[in-house]
N, C-alpha and C positions, 0 to 999 in steps of 0.2 A: 473722510479727511485724515490724512496721515499725521503722525506725531510731529513731523517737521513743520507741516502747515499750521498746526495748532500753536507751536512755539513761536513761529513767525507772526501769527495773528496776535498772540499775547504781547509780544514785544511791540508791535505796531500800536496796539491799544494803549499800552503803558506810555509810549512816547507821545501819543496824541492827547491823552487825558491827564497826564501829570500837571501840565500848566493849569488845567481847570481845577484840579484838587488844590494846588498851591494858591490859586486865587480864592477858593473857598476858605482855606486856612487863614489867609490874610484878613478876609472879612471877619472871621471868627475872633481874631485878636484885636480888632479895632476898638471896641468898647473898653476892654481891659487896659489897653495902652493909653487911652484917653484918661482913664481913672488915674493911672500912675503919673501921667503928665500933670494932672490937676492937683494931685496931692503927693508931691515927692517926699514929704515928711509926715505922711499920714494925717494931715490936717483935715478939717471939715470941708466938704464941698459947699460952694455957694449955691444959691437957688438957680442961678443961670447955668452953672456947671452941671447941676443935677438934671436940668432940662436938656442940656446938650447930650449927656450920657444916655438919658432915657430915650431921647429922640433917635440917636444913632443905633441904640440897641433895638428899638422897634423897627427901624428901617432894615436892619440886619434880618430880623425875624421874618418880615414881610418878603424880603428878597429870597430867603432860603425856601419859604413855603411856595412862593410863586415859581421859583426855578424848578423845584422838584415836580410841581404839578405840570408845568409847561413841557418838561422833558418826559412826562409820563411815568415818573418814578413813584408818584403818590397821587391819591385822590382827595385826602383829607376830608373824608366823610365820616360823621359820627357813627353811621350804621356799621361801617367796617370795624371801628373800634369796639362797638358794643358786641358784635359777633365774635370778637376775639378776646372778650373780657376775661374768660377763664385762663387763657394763655398769659395775659398780663398779670393776673393774680398769682398764678403759679410762678411766674418770673420773679415777682416781688418776694414771694415766700422763699424761693430758692436763694436769692441774694441775702435776705434777712437771716436765714439759718446759717448760711455760709459765712456771713460777716460775724455772727456771734462766735462761731468756732475760730475764725481767723483772729478775732480780737483777743480771745483767750490765748491763742498761740503767741501773739505778739507780747502780751503781758508776761507770759512765762519766759519768753525769750528776752525780756527787758528792752524790747523795741518800742519806739514811739507809737502810741495808739493812733495819733493823727498823722496823716501823710503830709508831704510837703505841699501838695495841692490844697488840702484842707487848711493848712496853716496859712498859706498865701491868701486864701479867700477870707479867713478870719482877720487878717491884717487890714483888710479894706475898711476904712472908716467912712462907710456910706450907709444911708438909711436902709431899714429892713426891706421896704418895698423894692428897692433897687437890687438888693441881693437876691430876692425872690425872682425878680425879672431876669437877672443875668444867669443865676445858677439853676433855677427850676424851670425856666421856659426857654430862654435863648440858648443856653448851653446844650441842653438835650437836643433841640432842633438842629443846631449847627453841627454838633458832634456826630449825631446819628446820620446826618447827610454826608459828612466827610468820611466816616469810617464804614458805614454800611453801604450806602450808595457808591461811595468812592471805590471800594474794593469789589463789591458784588456786581456792580453794573458798569463801572468804568474801566478798572484795571484788569480784573480777572473774570469777566462775565462768562467765560467758557469753562471755568474751574471753580465751582462753588466751595469745594473743600479747602482749596488754597485761599479763597476769599475769606472763608470763616477763620482760618488760622491767622492770616495777616491782619484781618479786621480786629481780632481779639488781642493780638500781641501789640499792635501799634496803638490801639486804644489805651492799653495799660501804660505803654511807654509815654504816651501823651500826658498822662497825669503824674508821672514820676518826678519830673523836674530835677532837683539836685539830689534825689534819693535813688537815682537810676541804678546804682551799684548795690543797693540794699534789697536782696532777693525777697525778704519777708514782706516788704512793702509792695512788692509787685502783686502778691497773691489776691488782695481784695479787688484790684482793678482787672486782673486776669479773669476773676470770677464774673465781675460785671460785664466785661467785654464778651465773655463766652455766652452769657445769658442773652444779652442784647443781640449778639450775632446769630444765636440760635433762633431767636424770635423772627429776625429778618429772613433767615434761611428757611424757616418753616412757613412763613406767611407771604414773603415777598412784598410786604407793605411796611414802608419806613415809619408810617404814622403809628404803627403798633409798638415798635421799639422806642419811638419818641415818647409815647404816653407812659410806657413802663419806666423809662429813664426819668421822666418828669416826676412821676410819683415817688420814685426812690429818692431823688434829690430833695423833694419837698420834705419827705420823712426825715432825712438826715439833717436838713437845715433847721427844722422845727425842734428836733431833739438836741 
């Protein structure tokens, strides 16, 4: 296959699959937008409102898992996760050590230790179980689907290196919000994006990067 044919194939793939990725992004935002709708002034959610947010989030999770399995992008078998447990542990350790170093850099640079994404999450006046559901389960499943499957399997399936770069950079940008011009706040998310992208690059299993992402988010949420 000539270079021209590869370029044409990539362009066709991008045009065809961008609407799919935009649809996945829209689904990802629905629970968060419902929370903002229910508590415009950070008031407490009523019981009915919590049920609605929980129900919508669970539906999102089920859809993303079902979609990735139906498309053949994942199997969601615990056996695969167990077989790759050392990769997951190594990924966690890499992020942990990297974040310690980057936190020290931010302190020395007098930059905020918390990113805008973390500050936004902490502003949610919702029960702990709902934060855990949104941040530690739903978030990793949806984000890994969007950024790993989205780039590696949908947009640039013929160019894994480009997929790795784009997946890492766009993952970081996704979490920057209003700090997008603050380069030092990019570093923690570039690190996480690089680690999760590498997990997918090496295993080809989105459930592996999802589990690593879940474990890290649980750790950060608890501490």
